[in-house]
ZAMARGU-4260 file (C-alpha; in steps of 0.2 Angstrom, whole numbers, plus 5000, padded with zeros to 4 digits):
<rodrens>
0) 4741/4743/5143 | 4743/4724/5139 | 4762/4726/5137 | 4764/4736/5153 | 4755/4722/5163
5) 4766/4709/5155 | 4781/4718/5160 | 4775/4721/5178 | 4771/4702/5179 | 4788/4698/5173
10) 4797/4708/5187 | 4785/4708/5202 | 4792/4692/5210 | 4811/4697/5208 | 4821/4701/5223
15) 4829/4718/5226 | 4846/4712/5219 | 4838/4703/5204 | 4829/4720/5200 | 4845/4729/5201
20) 4854/4717/5190 | 4839/4718/5178 | 4839/4737/5178 | 4857/4738/5175 | 4855/4726/5160
25) 4841/4736/5153 | 4852/4752/5155 | 4866/4743/5145 | 4853/4738/5132 | 4846/4755/5131
30) 4863/4763/5129 | 4867/4751/5115 | 4851/4754/5106 | 4854/4773/5107 | 4871/4771/5100
35) 4864/4760/5086 | 4850/4773/5083 | 4863/4787/5082 | 4874/4777/5070 | 4859/4773/5059
40) 4853/4792/5059 | 4871/4797/5054 | 4872/4785/5040 | 4854/4790/5034 | 4860/4808/5034
45) 4875/4804/5024 | 4865/4795/5011 | 4853/4809/5010 | 4867/4821/5008 | 4875/4811/4994
50) 4858/4810/4985 | 4851/4827/4987 | 4864/4839/4994 | 4880/4847/4988 | 4895/4837/4989
55) 4906/4852/4994 | 4915/4850/5010 | 4919/4868/5013 | 4922/4873/5031 | 4921/4891/5037
60) 4929/4894/5054 | 4930/4910/5065 | 4914/4918/5059 | 4913/4936/5064 | 4899/4940/5077
65) 4883/4946/5069 | 4888/4937/5053 | 4876/4924/5048 | 4885/4907/5047 | 4880/4896/5032
70) 4878/4882/5044 | 4864/4891/5054 | 4846/4887/5050 | 4839/4903/5057 | 4848/4920/5060
75) 4851/4923/5079 | 4843/4939/5085 | 4854/4950/5096 | 4848/4953/5113 | 4850/4972/5111
80) 4849/4983/5096 | 4865/4991/5093 | 4870/5005/5081 | 4883/4997/5068 | 4894/5008/5057
85) 4897/4999/5041 | 4913/5004/5033 | 4914/5009/5015 | 4917/4995/5003 | 4929/4995/4989
90) 4928/4982/4975 | 4943/4972/4974 | 4950/4971/4956 | 4953/4954/4950 | 4969/4954/4939
95) 4965/4937/4932 | 4948/4941/4925 | 4950/4947/4907 | 4943/4964/4903 | 4928/4965/4892
100) 4930/4962/4873 | 4948/4956/4875 | 4947/4942/4863 | 4962/4933/4857 | 4971/4941/4842
105) 4971/4925/4831 | 4952/4925/4829 | 4946/4931/4813 | 4938/4948/4813 | 4922/4950/4802
110) 4919/4969/4802 | 4902/4977/4800 | 4902/4996/4798 | 4887/5007/4804 | 4885/5025/4800
115) 4873/5038/4807 | 4857/5041/4797 | 4861/5051/4781 | 4880/5049/4782 | 4893/5037/4775
120) 4910/5037/4767 | 4903/5045/4751 | 4897/5061/4760 | 4907/5076/4764 | 4907/5073/4783
125) 4924/5069/4790 | 4925/5052/4800 | 4936/5056/4815 | 4936/5039/4823 | 4926/5023/4826
130) 4918/5016/4842 | 4922/4998/4842 | 4912/4984/4850 | 4917/4966/4848 | 4905/4951/4850
135) 4911/4933/4851 | 4902/4923/4838 | 4903/4906/4829 | 4897/4896/4815 | 4891/4878/4819
140) 4903/4864/4814 | 4905/4864/4795 | 4908/4848/4786 | 4917/4846/4770 | 4923/4832/4758
145) 4942/4830/4756 | 4943/4824/4738 | 4959/4816/4733 | 4963/4814/4715 | 4977/4802/4710
150) 4984/4804/4693 | 4985/4789/4681 | 5000/4791/4670 | 5003/4781/4654 | 5021/4779/4651
155) 5030/4779/4634 | 5031/4760/4636 | 5013/4759/4638 | 5013/4755/4656 | 4999/4763/4667
160) 5005/4770/4684 | 4993/4777/4697 | 4999/4788/4712 | 4998/4779/4729 | 4984/4783/4741
165) 4991/4791/4757 | 4989/4780/4773 | 4974/4784/4783 | 4971/4782/4801 | 4957/4770/4798
170) 4961/4759/4783 | 4947/4760/4770 | 4937/4772/4782 | 4927/4786/4776 | 4933/4799/4790
175) 4947/4810/4789 | 4960/4813/4803 | 4952/4830/4808 | 4935/4822/4810 | 4942/4806/4819
180) 4951/4818/4832 | 4935/4828/4834 | 4925/4812/4838 | 4937/4806/4851 | 4939/4823/4859
185) 4920/4825/4860 | 4918/4809/4868 | 4933/4808/4880 | 4935/4827/4884 | 4917/4834/4882
190) 4908/4818/4886 | 4897/4818/4871 | 4891/4800/4868 | 4894/4793/4850 | 4876/4791/4846
195) 4873/4810/4850 | 4887/4814/4839 | 4879/4804/4825 | 4863/4814/4827 | 4873/4830/4826
200) 4881/4824/4809 | 4864/4819/4802 | 4857/4836/4806 | 4868/4843/4793 | 4860/4831/4780
205) 4874/4818/4780 | 4868/4801/4782 | 4880/4791/4793 | 4876/4775/4801 | 4877/4775/4820
210) 4888/4759/4819 | 4900/4768/4808 | 4904/4782/4820 | 4902/4770/4835 | 4917/4760/4829
215) 4929/4774/4828 | 4937/4772/4845 | 4940/4753/4842 | 4948/4756/4825 | 4959/4770/4830
220) 4965/4761/4846 | 4979/4750/4837 | 4987/4766/4831 | 4989/4773/4848 | 4992/4757/4858
225) 5011/4759/4858 | 5010/4777/4864 | 4999/4772/4878 | 5012/4759/4883 | 5025/4772/4883
230) 5014/4783/4894 | 5013/4768/4906 | 5031/4767/4907 | 5034/4785/4909 | 5021/4787/4923
235) 5027/4772/4933 | 5045/4777/4932 | 5040/4793/4942 | 5047/4794/4959 | 5030/4801/4966
240) 5013/4794/4962 | 4995/4798/4968 | 4984/4783/4967 | 4965/4781/4968 | 4952/4770/4960
245) 4934/4773/4954 | 4920/4761/4948 | 4914/4760/4930 | 4900/4750/4924 | 4903/4737/4910
250) 4891/4726/4900 | 4894/4708/4904 | 4886/4694/4894 | 4886/4683/4909 | 4875/4695/4919
255) 4859/4697/4909 | 4850/4714/4913 | 4864/4720/4924 | 4881/4728/4922 | 4898/4722/4929
260) 4906/4734/4942 | 4923/4737/4935 | 4936/4749/4941 | 4948/4762/4933 | 4964/4762/4944
265) 4972/4780/4942 | 4990/4784/4943 | 4995/4802/4943 | 5012/4809/4942 | 5014/4827/4948
270) 5032/4828/4943 | 5029/4822/4925 | 5011/4829/4923 | 5005/4813/4917 | 4989/4803/4922
275) 4987/4784/4919 | 4970/4775/4919 | 4971/4756/4920 | 4955/4746/4919 | 4953/4731/4930
280) 4938/4720/4932 | 4939/4721/4951 | 4945/4731/4966 | 4958/4718/4972 | 4976/4721/4974
285) 4980/4712/4957 | 4979/4728/4947 | 4991/4739/4957 | 5002/4724/4961 | 5005/4721/4942
290) 5006/4740/4938 | 5018/4745/4953 | 5029/4729/4953 | 5044/4740/4948 | 5039/4756/4956
295) 5051/4765/4968 | 5047/4781/4977 | 5033/4789/4986 | 5015/4782/4984 | 5001/4793/4990
300) 4984/4785/4993 | 4968/4785/5003 | 4965/4773/5017 | 4960/4758/5006 | 4967/4742/5014
305) 4974/4736/4997 | 4988/4749/4998 | 4994/4743/5015 | 5004/4729/5007 | 5016/4742/5000
310) 5020/4749/5018 | 5034/4736/5020 | 5040/4735/5002 | 5058/4740/4999 | 5060/4757/4991
315) 5042/4762/4993 | 5036/4775/5005 | 5017/4777/5008 | 5010/4794/5010 | 4993/4798/5017
320) 4979/4810/5011 | 4974/4824/5023 | 4959/4827/5013 | 4952/4810/5017 | 4956/4811/5035
325) 4948/4828/5036 | 4932/4822/5027 | 4928/4810/5042 | 4928/4825/5054 | 4918/4835/5042
330) 4905/4821/5043 | 4905/4822/5062 | 4901/4840/5063 | 4882/4837/5066 | 4885/4824/5080
335) 4899/4832/5090 | 4902/4849/5083 | 4913/4857/5096 | 4927/4844/5095 | 4925/4840/5076
340) 4927/4859/5073 | 4942/4860/5084 | 4951/4847/5073 | 4945/4855/5057 | 4952/4872/5062
345) 4969/4864/5065 | 4968/4856/5048 | 4963/4872/5040 | 4979/4880/5047 | 4989/4866/5038
350) 4981/4871/5021 | 4984/4889/5024 | 5002/4886/5025 | 5001/4876/5009 | 4991/4890/5000
355) 5004/4902/5006 | 5018/4891/4998 | 5008/4890/4981 | 5004/4908/4980 | 5021/4915/4984
360) 5026/4930/4973 | 5041/4919/4967 | 5043/4900/4966 | 5049/4894/4983 | 5064/4882/4983
365) 5064/4865/4991 | 5073/4871/5006 | 5061/4886/5008 | 5046/4875/5007 | 5053/4862/5020
370) 5058/4877/5032 | 5040/4885/5030 | 5032/4868/5034 | 5043/4866/5049 | 5040/4883/5056
375) 5021/4883/5053 | 5014/4866/5050 | 5025/4856/5062 | 5018/4864/5078 | 5000/4862/5072
380) 5003/4843/5068 | 5011/4841/5086 | 4995/4849/5094 | 4984/4838/5083 | 4993/4822/5088
385) 4992/4827/5106 | 4973/4830/5104 | 4970/4813/5096 | 4980/4804/5109 | 4969/4812/5123
390) 4953/4808/5115 | 4957/4791/5107 | 4950/4782/5122 | 4937/4795/5127 | 4926/4796/5112
395) 4915/4781/5108 | 4924/4771/5094 | 4908/4768/5083 | 4903/4786/5084 | 4906/4797/5069
400) 4920/4807/5079 | 4927/4791/5085 | 4929/4784/5068 | 4937/4800/5062 | 4949/4800/5077
405) 4954/4781/5074 | 4956/4784/5055 | 4968/4799/5057 | 4978/4792/5072 | 4981/4775/5064
410) 4988/4783/5049 | 4997/4797/5057 | 5015/4793/5051 | 5008/4792/5033 | 4999/4809/5035
415) 5014/4818/5041 | 5027/4812/5029 | 5024/4827/5017 | 5032/4840/5028 | 5050/4833/5026
420) 5049/4832/5007 | 5045/4848/4997 | 5039/4839/4981 | 5025/4830/4991 | 5007/4836/4992
425) 4997/4837/5008 | 4983/4827/5000 | 4978/4816/4985 | 4966/4829/4977 | 4976/4830/4961
430) 4972/4812/4956 | 4954/4814/4962 | 4953/4829/4950 | 4960/4818/4936 | 4946/4805/4939
435) 4932/4818/4937 | 4930/4816/4918 | 4927/4798/4919 | 4913/4801/4931 | 4905/4814/4919
440) 4907/4802/4905 | 4899/4788/4915 | 4884/4799/4918 | 4882/4802/4899 | 4886/4786/4891
445) 4881/4775/4906 | 4892/4760/4903 | 4906/4752/4892 | 4900/4738/4880 | 4913/4725/4886
450) 4929/4724/4896 | 4939/4727/4880 | 4930/4743/4877 | 4933/4748/4895 | 4951/4747/4893
455) 4951/4757/4877 | 4941/4770/4887 | 4955/4770/4900 | 4968/4772/4886 | 4959/4788/4879
460) 4956/4795/4896 | 4975/4793/4900 | 4980/4803/4884 | 4966/4816/4885 | 4969/4819/4904
465) 4987/4821/4901 | 4984/4834/4888 | 4973/4844/4901 | 4987/4843/4914 | 4999/4851/4902
470) 4987/4864/4895 | 4987/4857/4878 | 4972/4857/4866 | 4968/4839/4864 | 4961/4841/4847
475) 4977/4849/4840 | 4988/4836/4849 | 4978/4821/4842 | 4978/4827/4824 | 4997/4830/4825
480) 5001/4813/4834 | 4990/4803/4822 | 4999/4809/4807 | 5017/4807/4815 | 5015/4791/4824
485) 5018/4780/4809 | 5035/4788/4806 | 5041/4789/4824 | 5053/4776/4831 | 5049/4767/4847
490) 5064/4776/4856 | 5056/4793/4851 | 5038/4789/4856 | 5040/4799/4873 | 5042/4815/4862
495) 5024/4813/4857 | 5017/4812/4875 | 5008/4828/4880 | 5021/4833/4893 | 5035/4833/4880
500) 5025/4836/4864 | 5030/4851/4853 | 5019/4854/4838 | 5027/4854/4821 | 5031/4871/4813
505) 5019/4875/4799 | 5026/4880/4782
</rodrens>
């Protein structure tokens, strides 16, 4: 009541024109505050979603009437009850799903025979067949000691000669090659921290200090440094790269009680099936500038401003990411559903064409891919561009939909480069998939001990990630490579990279 009286006193002596001016000013202020409130609510919703909700961005369009949409809070009741005939349902067979008990032939079979009560092979009853049931089973990791005996020979001349000890991956170390490979794969592929691996070994009655196993990545690193350098060269020489970056916490002695926010810059070559992680202490352009100084070709990125510097670089063509552009419209669904949904339906058509291309019965040629995109994707992109131009100055720039429109329209020429080049992808999702293991590892071992350790992590993630891209068992690859590296010439290092590797024939 006191506030109302003060406001009344403030305006009661104003003239009509002054009141109109004051009223207009209040309306403007109110509209501004409403806009600010809407933005704060949107950001709060995104934060809540990031913390508590699923990260999936799946969008379902054209839901059939009567079918409950996943986006509805409550099912809508029909106005009239209608009799609905439900068609018979036939389960679709999934040819990719393996049939039950179809385990690989290379697995050892331990056979247990069971007979009916009172019968066995010694009785007169005839066995006319066997009902076979197979169960997949395992024995926990078994440790063994590889004992090397070196003969000491006394020659006729009285000289004593001892056979030389073979080179080991870790000089004077106590771990064999197989266990070293297992330790590295467990950490960088299966994300099992080293101290937990130590606990697992100790459960078998083997007393190993945590510092001993914890030092394995550092001691092995010099052995594979040259191979990592070769991977860097092979990746950057590719004519098409997906690039992204992700944070990684690192202990820093200069920041007591806190971690430094470093970054893994990730370069993925779809053509060569290689992925490269490069650790940098910051997110500035120094990292990619150094790594891409000799790069020529197509560079596909998100909207981070650091990459804009490559737009005018000779022999480099920037390619945008449709998935990032789509993400903004997905976030705008709650504030302006009708218009955001319209754009997402158009983008969905673009991805339908890409899926048709990937799932073709026989691989499509480059000419066929470009022709399909021109026939199906080009009209959709034209409609989308026209819609963006019509709404660019209509929608409030600071609203979620306004930001989505601005993001997509300002990068339009980059987002549409892919349709003219068969080997380009519509988005940057492949490099985002390659980054995921680092996120899982970060959750498990929390941080790197120092900047040097962070770069070692980048090296191992590069090698293990490239194994995954090529469908190679990283454990088998690492054992073979660690044994062959000492005798491999620098000019032949590329043959040991996962995309070229061929295992040695066993005698």
